[in-house]
C-alpha positions as semicolon CSV with decimal commas, in nm:
position;residue;x (nm);y (nm);z (nm)
1;M;2,739;2,102;2,098
2;N;2,964;1,917;1,856
3;P;2,796;1,653;1,639
4;T;2,850;1,284;1,714
5;A;3,036;1,107;1,434
6;L;2,912;0,770;1,311
7;E;3,022;0,537;1,032
8;V;2,797;0,273;0,875
9;D;2,753;0,091;0,548
10;Y;2,389;0,198;0,506
11;L;2,182;0,482;0,647
12;I;1,809;0,407;0,623
13;V;1,581;0,708;0,652
14;G;1,244;0,590;0,777
15;A;1,144;0,300;1,003
16;G;0,806;0,243;0,841
17;A;0,706;-0,087;0,686
18;M;0,930;-0,046;0,379
19;G;1,235;0,066;0,575
20;M;1,193;-0,224;0,819
21;A;1,146;-0,480;0,540
22;F;1,455;-0,353;0,357
23;A;1,668;-0,354;0,673
24;D;1,555;-0,704;0,767
25;T;1,664;-0,863;0,440
26;L;1,986;-0,659;0,422
27;V;2,088;-0,757;0,775
28;A;1,995;-1,122;0,716
29;E;2,185;-1,156;0,388
30;T;2,494;-0,939;0,447
31;D;2,730;-0,837;0,726
32;A;2,652;-0,469;0,666
33;T;2,623;-0,213;0,945
34;V;2,307;-0,005;0,941
35;A;2,177;0,313;1,106
36;I;1,799;0,371;1,099
37;V;1,670;0,726;1,150
38;D;1,300;0,790;1,202
39;R;1,081;1,083;1,305
40;Y;0,843;0,870;1,511
41;D;0,896;0,731;1,861
42;Q;0,863;0,368;1,754
43;P;0,897;0,166;1,433
44;G;0,594;0,142;1,209
45;G;0,569;0,467;1,015
46;H;0,210;0,561;0,935
47;W;0,083;0,277;1,155
48;T;0,185;0,483;1,458
49;V;-0,077;0,747;1,372
50;A;-0,339;0,533;1,196
51;Y;-0,692;0,502;1,333
52;P;-0,705;0,236;1,606
53;F;-0,959;0,008;1,438
54;V;-0,764;-0,019;1,112
55;R;-0,668;-0,367;0,996
56;L;-0,470;-0,492;0,703
57;H;-0,671;-0,545;0,388
58;Q;-0,440;-0,834;0,300
59;P;-0,364;-1,140;0,514
60;S;-0,110;-1,093;0,792
61;A;0,083;-1,389;0,656
62;F;0,248;-1,185;0,382
63;Y;0,299;-0,852;0,556
64;G;0,585;-0,725;0,769
65;V;0,945;-0,839;0,728
66;N;1,067;-1,159;0,569
67;S;1,243;-1,313;0,871
68;R;0,959;-1,295;1,124
69;K;0,602;-1,414;1,077
70;L;0,324;-1,169;1,156
71;G;0,029;-1,327;1,333
72;S;-0,042;-1,691;1,413
73;G;-0,142;-1,808;1,066
74;T;-0,499;-1,879;1,174
75;I;-0,821;-1,859;0,979
76;D;-1,083;-1,619;1,115
77;Q;-1,379;-1,812;1,253
78;D;-1,622;-1,524;1,295
79;G;-1,693;-1,176;1,166
80;W;-1,703;-1,055;0,807
81;N;-1,361;-1,206;0,731
82;A;-1,466;-1,553;0,846
83;G;-1,307;-1,835;0,649
84;L;-1,013;-1,622;0,539
85;H;-0,667;-1,567;0,684
86;E;-0,644;-1,327;0,977
87;L;-0,592;-0,953;0,925
88;A;-0,357;-0,787;1,174
89;S;-0,479;-0,483;1,366
90;A;-0,281;-0,161;1,408
91;S;-0,181;-0,256;1,764
92;E;-0,061;-0,599;1,648
93;I;0,144;-0,444;1,369
94;L;0,308;-0,190;1,600
95;A;0,393;-0,458;1,856
96;Y;0,533;-0,672;1,574
97;F;0,763;-0,399;1,437
98;D;0,879;-0,322;1,790
99;Q;0,973;-0,689;1,833
100;V;1,155;-0,690;1,499
101;M;1,362;-0,392;1,608
102;R;1,438;-0,511;1,960
103;K;1,469;-0,886;1,908
104;T;1,596;-0,913;1,551
105;F;1,784;-0,597;1,455
106;L;1,947;-0,456;1,768
107;P;2,085;-0,787;1,906
108;T;2,299;-0,824;1,592
109;G;2,517;-0,533;1,708
110;R;2,516;-0,409;1,349
111;V;2,202;-0,194;1,366
112;S;2,173;0,145;1,536
113;Y;1,827;0,296;1,580
114;F;1,753;0,665;1,626
115;P;1,382;0,733;1,692
116;K;1,242;1,087;1,719
117;S;1,513;1,207;1,485
118;F;1,498;1,426;1,176
119;Y;1,711;1,361;0,868
120;D;1,883;1,684;0,759
121;G;2,040;1,559;0,435
122;P;2,401;1,543;0,315
123;D;2,675;1,777;0,427
124;P;2,716;2,031;0,142
125;Q;3,093;2,002;0,161
126;R;3,117;1,625;0,215
127;P;2,861;1,429;0,007
128;D;2,947;1,100;0,179
129;V;2,849;1,248;0,517
130;Q;2,479;1,255;0,606
131;R;2,333;1,455;0,892
132;F;2,043;1,415;1,130
133;H;1,941;1,549;1,470
134;S;1,731;1,439;1,764
135;I;1,393;1,612;1,779
136;V;1,394;1,562;2,157
137;S;1,745;1,654;2,276
138;G;1,875;1,849;1,978
139;A;2,181;1,624;1,960
140;R;2,337;1,635;1,612
141;F;2,490;1,344;1,423
142;E;2,719;1,320;1,120
143;V;2,720;0,982;0,950
144;T;2,988;0,865;0,710
145;V;2,796;0,629;0,479
146;K;3,029;0,380;0,313
147;R;2,773;0,224;0,078
148;R;2,436;0,393;0,035
149;T;2,171;0,613;0,190
150;V;1,830;0,446;0,164
151;D;1,523;0,669;0,132
152;A;1,233;0,472;0,281
153;T;1,003;0,776;0,287
154;Y;0,957;0,843;-0,084
155;M;0,622;0,664;-0,115
156;N;0,476;0,922;0,126
157;V;0,202;0,708;0,283
158;T;-0,047;0,932;0,464
159;V;-0,355;0,875;0,679
160;P;-0,622;1,135;0,766
161;A;-0,466;1,216;1,104
162;M;-0,151;1,335;0,924
163;V;-0,298;1,592;0,684
164;P;-0,584;1,845;0,689
165;P;-0,871;1,794;0,443
166;A;-0,826;1,949;0,099
167;Y;-1,169;2,114;0,117
168;E;-1,300;2,406;0,318
169;V;-1,483;2,338;0,643
170;A;-1,691;2,624;0,782
171;P;-1,698;2,708;1,154
172;G;-1,966;2,512;1,333
173;V;-1,927;2,202;1,117
174;R;-1,828;1,895;1,318
175;L;-1,558;1,706;1,126
176;I;-1,328;1,437;1,267
177;T;-1,077;1,183;1,142
178;P;-1,144;0,810;1,186
179;N;-0,898;0,817;1,479
180;Q;-1,161;0,996;1,686
181;L;-1,452;0,758;1,617
182;P;-1,381;0,517;1,905
183;A;-1,378;0,813;2,148
184;L;-1,729;0,936;2,063
185;H;-1,928;1,032;2,374
186;D;-2,261;1,114;2,213
187;Q;-2,461;0,995;1,915
188;P;-2,481;1,248;1,631
189;S;-2,803;1,281;1,435
190;H;-2,630;1,158;1,118
191;Y;-2,294;1,033;0,990
192;T;-2,137;1,139;0,660
193;V;-1,827;0,951;0,548
194;V;-1,614;1,153;0,306
195;G;-1,393;0,942;0,079
196;A;-1,433;0,611;-0,101
197;G;-1,092;0,449;-0,055
198;K;-0,976;0,191;0,196
199;T;-1,021;0,435;0,484
200;G;-1,375;0,522;0,376
201;I;-1,458;0,151;0,354
202;D;-1,314;0,096;0,701
203;A;-1,511;0,386;0,850
204;C;-1,839;0,259;0,701
205;L;-1,774;-0,094;0,822
206;W;-1,687;0,032;1,171
207;L;-2,015;0,224;1,193
208;L;-2,213;-0,076;1,070
209;S;-2,030;-0,313;1,306
210;R;-2,132;-0,090;1,597
211;G;-2,498;-0,123;1,508
212;T;-2,547;0,204;1,318
213;D;-2,862;0,201;1,107
214;P;-2,752;0,222;0,741
215;S;-3,012;0,496;0,686
216;D;-2,810;0,712;0,929
217;I;-2,503;0,699;0,702
218;T;-2,428;0,909;0,396
219;W;-2,124;0,809;0,193
220;I;-1,966;1,071;-0,032
221;M;-1,794;0,878;-0,309
222;P;-1,614;1,085;-0,574
223;R;-1,538;0,770;-0,774
224;D;-1,650;0,409;-0,755
225;S;-1,363;0,162;-0,748
226;W;-1,311;-0,188;-0,872
227;L;-1,232;-0,405;-0,569
228;L;-1,038;-0,729;-0,531
229;D;-1,204;-1,031;-0,374
230;R;-0,986;-1,110;-0,072
231;A;-1,068;-1,480;-0,107
232;H;-0,845;-1,488;-0,415
233;W;-0,549;-1,331;-0,231
234;Q;-0,472;-1,589;0,035
235;P;-0,129;-1,725;0,143
236;G;0,018;-2,004;-0,064
237;N;-0,227;-1,948;-0,345
238;L;-0,210;-1,577;-0,417
239;G;-0,456;-1,515;-0,694
240;G;-0,561;-1,883;-0,686
241;E;-0,831;-1,971;-0,935
242;A;-0,850;-1,603;-1,027
243;D;-0,515;-1,638;-1,209
244;G;-0,676;-1,845;-1,481
245;A;-0,980;-1,618;-1,496
246;R;-0,757;-1,312;-1,539
247;L;-0,553;-1,470;-1,814
248;K;-0,863;-1,585;-2,001
249;A;-1,036;-1,248;-1,962
250;V;-0,738;-1,065;-2,111
251;A;-0,699;-1,313;-2,394
252;D;-1,068;-1,305;-2,492
253;A;-1,145;-0,934;-2,441
254;H;-1,214;-0,713;-2,742
255;T;-1,235;-0,379;-2,560
256;V;-1,150;-0,247;-2,214
257;Q;-1,518;-0,249;-2,116
258;D;-1,546;-0,608;-2,239
259;L;-1,239;-0,692;-2,031
260;F;-1,390;-0,554;-1,710
261;T;-1,716;-0,739;-1,779
262;R;-1,523;-1,063;-1,812
263;L;-1,315;-0,990;-1,499
264;E;-1,631;-0,927;-1,299
265;D;-1,805;-1,236;-1,438
266;G;-1,498;-1,440;-1,343
267;G;-1,503;-1,308;-0,986
268;V;-1,168;-1,135;-1,025
269;L;-1,306;-0,786;-0,963
270;L;-1,601;-0,671;-0,754
271;R;-1,799;-0,347;-0,744
272;L;-2,022;-0,183;-0,488
273;S;-2,321;-0,103;-0,709
274;S;-2,414;-0,308;-1,014
275;G;-2,555;-0,008;-1,197
276;V;-2,247;0,213;-1,157
277;E;-1,935;0,157;-1,369
278;P;-1,625;0,203;-1,151
279;T;-1,365;0,448;-1,280
280;A;-1,099;0,382;-1,014
281;F;-0,878;0,092;-0,909
282;R;-0,663;0,130;-0,595
283;C;-0,588;-0,237;-0,502
284;A;-0,838;-0,239;-0,215
285;T;-0,959;-0,586;-0,116
286;V;-1,285;-0,683;0,049
287;A;-1,441;-1,002;0,171
288;R;-1,776;-1,062;0,006
289;A;-1,943;-1,042;0,348
290;E;-1,795;-0,694;0,392
291;L;-1,925;-0,594;0,049
292;D;-2,271;-0,717;0,145
293;Q;-2,258;-0,487;0,448
294;L;-2,143;-0,187;0,246
295;R;-2,432;-0,242;0,005
296;R;-2,675;-0,177;0,292
297;I;-2,583;0,193;0,268
298;D;-2,826;0,346;0,019
299;D;-2,737;0,715;0,050
300;I;-2,426;0,728;-0,167
301;V;-2,341;1,072;-0,310
302;R;-2,170;1,060;-0,650
303;H;-2,121;1,422;-0,751
304;G;-1,741;1,449;-0,747
305;R;-1,517;1,577;-0,470
306;I;-1,617;1,807;-0,188
307;K;-1,520;2,173;-0,227
308;R;-1,677;2,312;0,090
309;I;-1,891;2,203;0,384
310;S;-2,101;2,463;0,560
311;E;-2,365;2,418;0,828
312;N;-2,637;2,424;0,564
313;A;-2,484;2,284;0,246
314;I;-2,227;2,049;0,097
315;E;-2,067;2,193;-0,216
316;L;-1,927;1,932;-0,455
317;D;-1,776;1,951;-0,802
318;Q;-2,106;1,874;-0,972
319;A;-2,377;1,968;-0,722
320;T;-2,463;2,149;-0,400
321;L;-2,667;1,945;-0,154
322;P;-2,841;2,043;0,170
323;A;-2,659;1,940;0,489
324;Q;-2,843;1,764;0,769
325;A;-2,827;1,949;1,099
326;G;-2,615;1,775;1,360
327;T;-2,419;1,570;1,106
328;L;-2,082;1,429;1,207
329;Y;-1,848;1,430;0,906
330;I;-1,567;1,171;0,898
331;D;-1,276;1,273;0,676
332;C;-1,127;0,973;0,494
333;T;-0,968;1,158;0,203
334;A;-0,593;1,124;0,272
335;D;-0,414;0,943;-0,011
336;G;-0,254;0,634;0,137
337;L;-0,139;0,520;-0,208
338;E;-0,015;0,844;-0,359
339;R;0,080;0,808;-0,724
340;R;0,441;0,929;-0,710
341;P;0,668;0,973;-1,014
342;T;0,904;0,679;-1,045
343;V;1,278;0,734;-1,015
344;P;1,566;0,486;-1,044
345;V;1,575;0,268;-0,733
346;F;1,954;0,236;-0,740
347;D;2,141;0,558;-0,813
348;Q;2,508;0,559;-0,717
349;T;2,516;0,632;-0,343
350;R;2,136;0,627;-0,297
351;I;1,854;0,375;-0,295
352;T;1,500;0,510;-0,325
353;L;1,252;0,246;-0,212
354;Q;0,945;0,218;-0,432
355;A;0,684;-0,041;-0,521
356;V;0,839;-0,293;-0,758
357;V;0,511;-0,483;-0,760
358;P;0,224;-0,233;-0,747
359;C;0,062;-0,209;-0,403
360;Q;0,305;-0,460;-0,249
361;Q;0,544;-0,227;-0,070
362;V;0,698;-0,458;0,189
363;F;0,770;-0,733;-0,062
364;S;0,918;-0,471;-0,295
365;A;1,147;-0,341;-0,020
366;A;1,267;-0,689;0,075
367;L;1,333;-0,776;-0,289
368;T;1,526;-0,451;-0,333
369;A;1,748;-0,539;-0,038
370;H;1,810;-0,889;-0,175
371;V;1,900;-0,750;-0,518
372;E;2,133;-0,498;-0,353
373;A;2,307;-0,783;-0,170
374;A;2,317;-1,039;-0,451
375;Y;2,390;-0,846;-0,772
376;A;2,692;-0,639;-0,868
377;D;2,601;-0,341;-1,085
378;D;2,325;-0,082;-1,075
379;D;2,212;-0,146;-1,432
380;T;2,129;-0,508;-1,346
381;K;1,973;-0,406;-1,016
382;N;1,753;-0,141;-1,175
383;A;1,644;-0,384;-1,446
384;L;1,528;-0,630;-1,179
385;C;1,369;-0,360;-0,962
386;A;1,201;-0,132;-1,212
387;P;0,954;0,073;-1,003
388;A;0,583;0,065;-1,075
389;Q;0,334;0,339;-0,996
390;H;0,035;0,256;-0,782
391;P;-0,278;0,223;-0,996
392;N;-0,538;0,498;-0,975
393;S;-0,791;0,478;-1,257
394;A;-0,979;0,167;-1,362
395;V;-0,777;0,152;-1,683
396;D;-0,463;0,138;-1,468
397;W;-0,562;-0,222;-1,387
398;L;-0,420;-0,311;-1,728
399;Q;-0,079;-0,169;-1,636
400;F;-0,105;-0,325;-1,289
401;F;-0,158;-0,673;-1,430
402;S;0,102;-0,619;-1,702
403;D;0,358;-0,513;-1,442
404;V;0,289;-0,819;-1,225
405;Q;0,305;-1,060;-1,519
406;G;0,614;-0,897;-1,668
407;R;0,807;-0,903;-1,343
408;L;0,718;-1,264;-1,269
409;G;0,837;-1,360;-1,614
410;Q;1,162;-1,169;-1,571
411;W;1,236;-1,298;-1,221
412;T;1,154;-1,663;-1,287
413;A;1,394;-1,654;-1,583
414;D;1,674;-1,603;-1,328
415;P;1,714;-1,936;-1,143
416;A;1,887;-1,782;-0,839
417;L;1,624;-1,513;-0,801
418;A;1,343;-1,764;-0,858
419;E;1,486;-1,973;-0,574
420;W;1,493;-1,670;-0,341
421;L;1,135;-1,584;-0,432
422;S;1,025;-1,938;-0,348
423;T;1,146;-1,883;0,011
424;C;1,019;-1,526;0,053
425;R;0,704;-1,534;0,265
426;L;0,619;-1,176;0,164
427;M;0,574;-1,295;-0,194
428;G;0,247;-1,455;-0,090
429;R;0,237;-1,690;-0,387
430;R;0,437;-2,005;-0,447
431;I;0,682;-1,979;-0,735
432;P;0,683;-2,321;-0,902
433;E;1,011;-2,495;-0,967
434;L;1,061;-2,471;-1,342
435;S;1,317;-2,625;-1,571
436;P;1,501;-2,398;-1,816
437;E;1,279;-2,542;-2,092
438;Q;0,962;-2,459;-1,897
439;R;1,085;-2,105;-1,834
440;T;1,149;-2,066;-2,206
441;E;0,798;-2,189;-2,285
442;L;0,643;-1,937;-2,045
443;L;0,804;-1,633;-2,206
444;P;0,578;-1,627;-2,516
445;M;0,270;-1,638;-2,292
446;F;0,390;-1,344;-2,083
447;Q;0,481;-1,152;-2,398
448;A;0,141;-1,223;-2,559
449;Q;-0,038;-1,103;-2,246
450;K;0,171;-0,786;-2,237
451;L;0,100;-0,710;-2,603
452;K;-0,274;-0,767;-2,557
453;L;-0,284;-0,539;-2,253
454;E;-0,094;-0,268;-2,442
455;E;-0,342;-0,300;-2,731
456;L;-0,639;-0,259;-2,495
457;R;-0,473;0,035;-2,324
458;Q;-0,417;0,208;-2,657
459;Q;-0,785;0,156;-2,741
460;A;-0,884;0,313;-2,409
461;D;-0,650;0,608;-2,466
462;A;-0,794;0,665;-2,813
463;V;-1,150;0,664;-2,681
464;A;-1,052;0,904;-2,401
465;A;-0,888;1,140;-2,652
466;V;-1,207;1,155;-2,861
467;N;-1,426;1,219;-2,558
């Protein structure tokens, strides 16, 4: 069967959240033709295989694509998120991306969509020709790409249903992913949640919301994390009063530990247990009511990562503990925010989508598309879209905040870009209208913050080297 020949300006590999956000802004701001190739049967990427009770940790109002609002903009009136902006469920997000594809992209006549298709890479003899094939029919396609191929898969978002656990599980041990929790037919004698990230939090909250006695839950937590108070990350006032608290904490801090004490006292960061110093920061947000629920779980195991689970014992890095008979283990260890090496976003005939603001992938993708459309050369584009790694350790908060502050300072110094940001709903925060004089006055503040954060980071590195 001869391959079908296509010709487009852009080939986007991946119809997950980043690929969709990039395509939306590109189609809205240019007359480009686009082909989107994706291995799944519908748009949404990892959302298509996520556990059914998952919800956004951030408000729906600044997730999705820039041209179409997600959700109704309402405030939750009940539940543990009461008083805060709604959080879209997995089913809502999938329906939303389907609507974006079918009612925004395809009607333009400039977007072609190829679900259940596998990207095979460039033709070895013709670098401007990219190849893919249908997983279902086997049909092969050769695409002449006139502008760029866009890799929307580089961030490699995974959920437990996509990867096996990294530890050994002996025969006879009952282990499931969170996807299988809603289908339970019998009550196990005990639940053990493995993993302390967003997925682990969600699994614990699901069990508690279904009336599980907290004494029936064990939570294996390799590292405690600093958490963000969701109340400070609401539409129109992203960061809100916490902005001032963050700035003051950085300015007044003498050491990294002093900084985190000040951030906690100012309500910027939260922790699960007051007597345990968190060593991780992964951008997870919680409502304080959710945190109150999580604190009802007393049996928290802090002995490192699991190495092996047998019917009689749980082997961890730092201890071996007895296993309760009849325990149901829930694997929540997949890394949804993998810390990938950064590469140039714009590189001749390729664009590699990455987080430009840490942990804000859809905004980063939309901004990348706008910069691609509005600026001429790759040096300028890469300067505006310097990629940032997702934070991992607690000390990475310093780089996280420095990246956010530095980028805001850089972008607001460009009047045209500042104007675009003021209209971008994915930005979440309002960019104030500033005169050139006001922008000039802000630069020393941003620079002082950056220098202070670098000083604190160097102190932390020196302490770590000694220890």
